[in-house]
Residue, then its C-alpha position, 0 to 999 in steps of 0.5 A: m867814727k866816720a863823720i858825714e855832713l848832713k847835706q852831703a849824706k846822700r845814701s838811704i838810711s839803711a846804707y848809713a845803719k849798715m855802715a854804723y854797724e862796723t863804725p859809728v857814723l857821726l852826721t853834722s850840720a854846719g860842722r857841728p855834731y847833729v846825730v850819731m848812729t852806732r851799733a846797739a845791744t840790748e843793754d844800751l837800749e836801756d840806757l838810752a830809754v832811762g837817759s833820755s826820760p824827762a822824769f829820770r833827769a828830773i830826779m837827778e837834777r833834784s839829787d845833784a841839787r840836794y847833794r851841793a846843798e847838803g853834802g853827802l854821806s860817807a861809805e861808813e854812814v851809809r853802812d850805818r843807816l842800812g845797818a850793814p856791818r863795818v869793814s874792818a881795816r885789813r893789814p897788807v900781806s907780804v908777797r912772801k906770805v902770798r906766795k907761800a900760800v899759792a904754793r900750798r894750794s897747788r900741792g894739795 
């Protein structure tokens, strides 16, 4: 990451954008982080849009407050509410059995 003090940033925004394509560029103000420029992918744009949405943040804050007040659900409780099948406990498989199964598959 390249850090540049905002008052000393003399290049054009396109120059910093080209620089940010290779490595993130952090612009600072009075030594404190101010803006970060970084290469963006389509997935990042979706995260940015959702993460910067005031409505989404309000939903998350309400959800967090409710979780702190009421607690959450276990994975088993969620499965029960959704009518999903229960997960059976699996016994550990020995390395010897795994090796035998792999050897049988590779022969046949």
